[in-house]
C-alpha positions, 0 to 999 in steps of 0.5 A: 446771930443777935442774942436777945436774952441770957436766961439761966445760962441759955442764950436765946437768939435769932438766926440771921437770914430767917426773916421769911419764916414765922417768928421763932427763937433758938436756944443754946447753952452758952453760945449760939449753935446751928443745932440749937433748940427752936421754939415757935411763938404763937399769935396768942402769946404762947410758944411751941417746941419745934425741935430740941437740938440743944437737948434741954432737959424737960425742966430747963425746957419748961423754964425757957418756954415760960420765960419766952412766953413772959417776954413774947411781946418784946421778942416780937418787937425785936423780930420786927426791928431786926428783920425790918418788917412784918411778922407772922406766926406759926399757928 
C-alpha cells in the first residue's frame, strides 16, 4: 500500500490491486488498514465519501477531503504512475 501523504496523523494511501477501479484513496489514522475510509476523486477536482470505515469525525473528514481536493492533480498523477496506465473517475 503506497502511502501518498501523512496529513494530521492520517495516512492517505492507495490499496494495491485496485487499478481497475476509478481513482480513489483510503484514509486511516496512523497506518493503512483494510477497513479504512474510502474517498472517490471526481473529474472536476472534487471528491466524494464512499465509506467512513475509519470513523473519522465530521471535522477530520472535512479537513482530509479539503486536503485531497487541494492535491487532486498530484493524486491522479501518482495513480497513473503506480497503476501503470489510464485513469477513470467515479462521476
